C-alpha positions in Angstrom: 82.9 118.7 121.9 81.3 115.5 120.4 83.4 112.4 120.4 82.0 109.5 118.5 85.1 107.4 117.7 84.4 103.5 118.2 87.4 102.6 116.2 89.8 104.5 118.5 88.2 102.7 121.6 88.5 99.3 119.7 92.1 100.1 119.0 93.2 101.1 122.5 91.1 98.3 124.1 92.6 95.7 121.8 96.1 96.8 122.5 95.4 96.5 126.3 93.7 92.9 125.8 96.9 91.7 123.8 99.4 93.1 126.5 97.4 91.8 129.4 97.2 88.2 127.7 100.7 88.2 127.0 101.6 89.3 130.7 99.3 86.6 132.1 100.8 83.8 129.7 104.3 84.9 130.8 103.4 84.7 134.5 101.9 81.3 134.0 104.9 80.1 132.3 103.0 79.1 129.2 104.8 81.6 126.8 108.1 83.5 126.8 107.3 87.1 126.2 110.9 87.9 125.5 110.6 86.2 122.2 108.0 88.9 121.2 110.4 91.8 121.9 112.5 90.7 118.7 109.6 92.0 116.7 109.0 95.5 118.6 109.8 97.2 115.3 106.2 96.2 114.3 105.3 99.4 116.2 106.8 101.6 113.4 104.9 99.1 110.9 101.6 99.7 112.8 102.1 103.6 113.1 102.8 103.8 109.4 99.8 101.7 108.5 97.6 104.0 110.5 99.1 107.0 108.8 98.6 105.7 105.4 95.0 104.6 106.2 94.0 108.1 107.3 96.1 110.2 104.8 94.6 112.0 101.7 97.7 113.8 100.7 101.2 113.0 99.1 103.1 113.9 102.1 100.9 111.8 104.2 101.4 108.7 102.0 105.3 109.5 102.0 105.5 109.7 106.1 103.5 106.4 106.4 105.7 104.5 103.9 108.7 105.8 105.6 107.6 104.4 109.0 106.6 101.0 107.3 110.0 100.7 105.6 111.8 101.5 108.8 109.9 98.8 110.7 110.5 96.4 108.0 114.3 97.2 108.0 114.8 96.6 111.6 112.7 93.3 111.6 115.0 91.9 108.9 117.9 92.8 111.1 116.8 91.2 114.1 115.9 88.0 112.0 119.5 88.1 110.7 118.5 88.4 107.1 120.2 91.7 106.6 122.7 93.7 108.6 121.5 97.1 109.8 122.9 99.6 112.3 120.9 102.6 113.2 124.1 104.7 114.0 125.1 104.2 110.5 121.9 105.2 108.8 120.6 108.0 111.2 121.6 110.8 108.5 118.8 109.2 106.1 116.3 110.9 108.5 118.1 114.1 107.9 117.9 113.7 104.2 114.4 112.7 104.5 113.6 116.0 106.4 115.5 118.0 103.8 113.5 116.4 101.1 110.1 117.1 102.8 111.2 120.8 103.2 112.3 121.1 99.6 109.3 119.5 97.9 106.7 120.7 100.5 105.7 123.7 98.4 105.5 121.5 95.2 103.4 118.8 96.8 100.9 121.5 98.3 100.7 123.2 94.8 99.6 119.8 93.0 97.1 118.9 95.7 95.6 122.3 95.2 95.3 121.9 91.5 93.2 118.8 92.3 90.5 120.9 94.2 89.6 123.1 91.2 87.3 126.0 91.8 88.1 126.4 95.4 90.1 129.0 97.2 93.9 128.2 97.5 93.7 128.4 101.1 90.4 126.5 101.6 92.5 123.4 101.9 95.7 123.4 103.9 98.5 121.0 104.0 101.1 121.4 106.7 104.1 119.3 107.5 106.6 119.8 110.3 109.5 117.3 110.7 112.0 118.1 113.6 110.7 121.9 113.1 108.0 124.4 114.0 105.2 126.1 111.9 103.1 128.8 113.2 100.6 129.7 110.4 97.5 131.5 109.9 94.5 130.8 107.5 91.7 133.4 106.9 90.0 131.6 104.0 86.2 132.2 104.0 85.5 128.8 102.4 87.8 126.6 104.6 87.3 123.0 103.8 89.9 121.3 106.0 93.3 119.6 105.0 96.0 117.5 106.7 98.5 118.4 109.3 101.6 116.1 109.9 103.7 116.7 112.8 106.8 114.6 113.6 109.2 115.7 116.4 108.1 119.3 116.0 105.2 121.6 116.6 102.5 123.2 114.4 100.2 126.2 115.5 97.4 126.8 113.1 95.3 130.0 113.6 91.8 129.8 112.0 90.0 132.5 113.9 89.8 134.8 110.9 88.6 131.9 108.8 85.0 130.7 108.0 83.3 127.8 106.4 80.1 126.9 104.4 78.9 124.0 106.9 81.4 121.3 107.4 85.2 120.8 107.3 87.6 118.0 108.0 91.2 118.2 109.3 93.3 115.0 109.3 95.9 115.3 112.0 98.9 113.1 112.9 101.2 114.1 115.7 104.1 111.9 116.7 106.5 113.1 119.4 105.1 116.5 118.9 102.2 118.8 119.3 99.5 120.6 117.2 97.5 123.6 118.4 94.4 124.7 116.4 92.7 128.0 117.1 89.4 128.3 115.9 86.4 130.7 115.5 83.8 130.7 118.3 81.0 129.8 116.0 82.6 126.4 115.0 81.5 123.2 116.7 84.3 120.6 117.2 83.6 116.8 116.5 86.4 114.8 117.4 87.1 111.5 116.0 90.9 111.3 116.9 92.6 108.4 118.5 95.3 109.2 121.1 97.9 106.4 121.5 100.0 107.2 124.5 99.0 110.8 123.7 96.2 113.1 123.9 93.3 115.3 122.3 92.4 118.2 124.4 89.3 120.3 123.1 89.2 123.3 125.3 86.6 125.0 123.1 83.3 126.5 124.2 80.4 124.9 122.2 78.4 127.7 120.4 74.7 128.0 120.6 74.2 126.9 117.0 75.7 123.8 115.3 75.7 125.2 111.9 79.4 125.0 111.3 81.3 121.7 112.3 84.9 121.0 112.2 85.7 117.4 112.1 88.9 116.1 113.7 90.4 112.9 112.6 93.8 111.3 113.0 96.2 110.2 115.6 98.3 111.5 118.3 101.0 108.9 119.0 103.1 110.1 122.1 102.1 113.7 121.2 99.3 115.9 121.6 96.5 117.9 119.7 94.9 120.9 121.4 91.9 122.8 120.1 90.9 126.2 121.5 88.7 129.2 120.6 
C-alpha cells in the first residue's frame, strides 16, 4: 500500500496541538477549558465540513449538510438563542434515514446519467445509515464512486471487476465499518484520514502497478478495511 496523505497528518497533528495547548493553559490557570465545552457541537460541524469537502454525490452533500445543521442547532441551544432538546427531535434521524432509503435509487440514477457513455456499474454510490449493505460489482470498466456509512456496515466485493488504469473511491465511515474486496492485480493507494478510527490495508501488492485504486475520505470512530 502507498500512503501519501499530508493533509491527514496535518489534520491529526493540528488537533493534538490544540488539545495539548488547551490542557497546558488550563493547568497554568491561564484559561478555563470548561468554557470551551459549551461549543462541543463544533465537532459535528467539523465532520460535516470534511464530508462536504470530499463528496462528489448528492447523498454525500446531504449527509454533510445534516451534520453541519445539527451542530449549529446544538450551539444555538447552548448559547440560549433557541430551545432544543435532543429527546424531542430524535425521530428526525429516523425520518432522515427513511428519506435516504426512499430516494437512494433516484439519486443514484441521476448521478449515473451524468456519466454518459459509461457502464451503469462503473460508478457506484452506496449509502448505509443504521443498516447494512453487502454488494457485488463486476463492471469491467470500474471507475470508482462514493461509499457513505453511518452507524452501519458496507461490504463491497469487487473481485470480479476490472478497470482500465485508475479508479477513485471516496469513503466516509462514522460509527460504522466498510470492507472492500478487490482483485489481486489492483494496487491500493490510500489517501484516507482516520479520526479516532482506522484504515487497514491487508492487500498483497501485485508485481505490476498497472491498475491503481485510490482510496480517499475519512473514518471517524469507524473503520475501513481493504483485502484481496
